[in-house]
C-alpha positions as CSV (number, residue, x, y, z in Angstrom):
1,M,0.0,0.0,0.0
2,N,1.3,3.4,-0.8
3,I,0.7,6.9,0.6
4,A,-2.0,7.7,-2.0
5,Q,-4.1,4.8,-0.7
6,S,-3.5,5.8,2.9
7,I,-4.6,9.3,2.1
8,A,-7.8,8.0,0.4
9,I,-8.5,6.2,3.7
10,V,-7.5,8.8,6.2
11,V,-9.2,11.9,4.7
12,P,-12.8,10.6,5.1
13,W,-12.1,9.3,8.5
14,V,-10.6,12.7,9.6
15,L,-13.8,14.4,8.4
16,W,-15.9,11.9,10.3
17,L,-13.8,12.3,13.4
18,A,-14.1,16.1,13.2
19,Y,-17.9,15.7,13.2
20,W,-17.7,13.2,16.1
21,I,-15.7,15.7,18.2
22,A,-17.8,18.7,17.3
23,T,-21.0,16.9,18.5
24,S,-19.5,15.1,21.5
25,N,-20.6,17.7,24.0
26,R,-24.3,17.6,23.0
27,V,-25.2,14.6,25.2
28,K,-27.0,13.8,28.4
29,E,-25.2,13.7,31.7
30,T,-23.5,10.3,32.4
31,T,-24.7,8.3,35.3
32,R,-22.4,5.3,34.9
33,K,-19.2,5.0,33.0
34,E,-17.1,2.0,31.9
35,A,-13.9,1.5,33.9
36,S,-10.7,2.8,32.3
37,M,-9.1,-0.6,32.2
38,S,-11.9,-2.0,30.1
39,R,-11.6,1.0,27.7
40,T,-7.9,0.4,27.5
41,L,-8.4,-3.3,26.7
42,Q,-10.7,-2.2,23.8
43,S,-8.3,0.5,22.6
44,I,-5.2,-1.7,22.0
45,P,-6.7,-3.9,19.2
46,L,-8.4,-0.8,17.7
47,I,-5.1,1.1,17.5
48,V,-3.1,-1.9,16.2
49,G,-5.9,-2.9,13.7
50,G,-6.2,0.7,12.5
51,A,-2.4,0.9,11.9
52,L,-2.5,-2.3,9.9
53,I,-5.2,-1.0,7.8
54,I,-4.1,2.6,7.1
55,L,-0.3,2.8,7.3
56,P,1.6,2.6,4.0
57,D,4.4,0.1,3.5
58,L,7.8,0.9,4.9
59,S,9.5,0.8,1.5
60,A,10.6,4.1,0.0
61,A,8.5,3.6,-3.1
62,A,5.3,3.5,-0.9
63,W,5.9,7.0,0.3
64,S,5.6,8.5,-3.2
65,I,2.2,9.3,-4.7
66,D,1.5,6.6,-7.2
67,L,-2.0,7.0,-8.7
68,Q,-1.5,3.9,-10.8
69,T,-2.4,1.9,-7.6
70,I,-5.8,3.6,-7.5
71,G,-8.1,1.4,-9.6
72,P,-11.7,0.0,-9.6
73,L,-11.1,-1.9,-6.4
74,Q,-9.9,1.2,-4.6
75,F,-12.9,3.2,-5.9
76,A,-15.3,0.5,-4.8
77,G,-13.5,0.5,-1.4
78,L,-13.9,4.3,-1.2
79,A,-17.7,3.9,-1.9
80,V,-18.0,1.3,0.8
81,L,-16.0,3.4,3.2
82,L,-18.2,6.5,2.6
83,A,-21.4,4.4,2.9
84,G,-20.2,3.0,6.2
85,L,-19.3,6.4,7.6
86,A,-22.6,7.8,6.5
87,F,-24.5,4.9,8.2
88,S,-22.6,5.6,11.4
89,V,-23.4,9.3,11.2
90,W,-27.1,8.5,10.6
91,A,-27.0,6.3,13.7
92,R,-25.3,8.9,15.8
93,L,-27.8,11.5,14.8
94,H,-30.7,9.1,15.5
95,L,-29.3,8.2,18.9
96,G,-29.1,11.9,19.8
97,T,-28.2,12.8,23.4
98,N,-27.9,9.2,24.5
99,W,-24.6,8.8,22.6
100,S,-21.2,8.4,24.2
101,V,-17.8,7.3,23.0
102,S,-17.4,4.7,25.7
103,V,-19.9,2.4,27.3
104,T,-22.1,4.6,29.6
105,L,-25.5,5.0,30.9
106,K,-27.0,8.4,30.6
107,E,-29.4,10.3,32.8
108,G,-32.9,9.4,31.4
109,H,-31.3,6.9,29.0
110,E,-33.8,5.8,26.3
111,L,-33.9,2.6,24.4
112,V,-33.8,3.6,20.7
113,R,-35.2,1.0,18.3
114,S,-36.1,3.0,15.3
115,G,-34.1,4.1,12.2
116,P,-30.8,2.3,11.9
117,Y,-31.5,0.8,15.4
118,G,-34.3,-1.2,13.8
119,L,-31.7,-2.8,11.5
120,V,-29.0,-3.6,14.0
121,R,-28.6,-2.9,17.7
122,H,-25.2,-1.2,17.3
123,P,-25.4,0.6,14.0
124,I,-22.5,3.0,14.8
125,Y,-20.2,0.0,15.1
126,T,-21.7,-1.6,12.0
127,G,-21.1,1.5,10.0
128,C,-17.5,1.8,11.3
129,L,-16.9,-1.9,10.4
130,L,-18.3,-1.3,6.9
131,A,-16.1,1.7,6.5
132,L,-13.1,-0.3,7.7
133,A,-13.9,-3.0,5.2
134,G,-13.9,-0.3,2.5
135,A,-10.5,0.8,3.8
136,V,-9.2,-2.7,3.5
137,L,-10.3,-2.8,-0.1
138,I,-8.5,0.5,-0.8
139,G,-5.3,-0.9,0.7
140,A,-5.7,-4.3,-0.9
141,Q,-3.3,-6.0,1.5
142,W,-3.7,-9.0,3.7
143,R,-2.6,-7.1,6.8
144,G,-5.7,-4.9,6.4
145,G,-7.9,-8.0,6.8
146,V,-5.9,-8.8,10.0
147,G,-6.5,-5.3,11.2
148,L,-10.2,-5.6,10.5
149,L,-10.4,-8.8,12.5
150,L,-8.7,-7.1,15.4
151,I,-11.1,-4.2,15.3
152,F,-14.1,-6.6,15.0
153,A,-12.9,-8.5,18.1
154,S,-12.5,-5.2,20.0
155,L,-16.0,-4.1,19.1
156,A,-17.5,-7.5,19.8
157,Y,-16.0,-7.2,23.3
158,K,-17.5,-3.7,23.7
159,V,-20.9,-5.0,22.5
160,R,-20.8,-7.6,25.2
161,V,-20.1,-5.0,27.9
162,E,-22.7,-2.6,26.5
163,E,-25.4,-5.4,26.1
164,S,-24.9,-6.4,29.7
165,W,-25.4,-2.9,30.9
166,L,-28.4,-2.2,28.7
167,T,-30.1,-5.6,29.7
168,G,-29.6,-4.6,33.3
169,Y,-31.0,-1.2,32.8
170,F,-33.9,-1.9,30.4
171,G,-34.6,-5.5,31.5
172,G,-37.2,-7.4,29.4
173,A,-37.5,-4.6,26.9
174,Y,-33.8,-5.0,25.9
175,A,-34.1,-8.8,26.0
176,Q,-36.9,-8.6,23.5
177,Y,-34.9,-6.1,21.4
178,R,-32.0,-8.6,21.4
179,R,-34.4,-11.4,20.1
180,D,-35.8,-9.1,17.4
181,V,-32.7,-7.4,16.0
182,A,-29.1,-8.6,15.3
183,A,-26.2,-6.9,17.1
184,L,-23.9,-5.9,14.2
185,I,-24.7,-7.8,11.0
186,P,-28.4,-8.4,10.1
187,G,-29.1,-12.1,10.0
188,V,-25.6,-13.1,11.1
189,F,-24.4,-11.6,14.4
């Protein structure tokens, strides 16, 4: 993978991150927050996986802009990446003031089941995973697949923590939601 492919991956993610940061203070007060050790355990595979997906090769040639490496696969990957980010933004907007970056419970936390939350229980994660799959297509290297698996494992762990909290908070309503709607991938997981 060369620097042109890395740039094609990083630019949309930076714009997405800027939106995420700009809207991060428009949320309800937190009543319960995940322990920092748990967040750290989730972060390590995210960072390693992200590096495997986006960093260019270490060769000198990879650090020069080579547009010849941008072809139909990379354009398809960019479309998938943008669709995934758009899906996660839709979910973030739909979740509104209940959103947080880490596993938390908010004051007056609501169980949202409409919009993207009617398709999957964790659509922000689904959108991010889809965007990362697009990034793997752009990079077109095996290490990107390994990075995606690491990030999936991290998010699967986070889903388990979050599901436990939400089941405890919402009880039978969340148990029913779990029976009705897949966690991350409709019909699969």
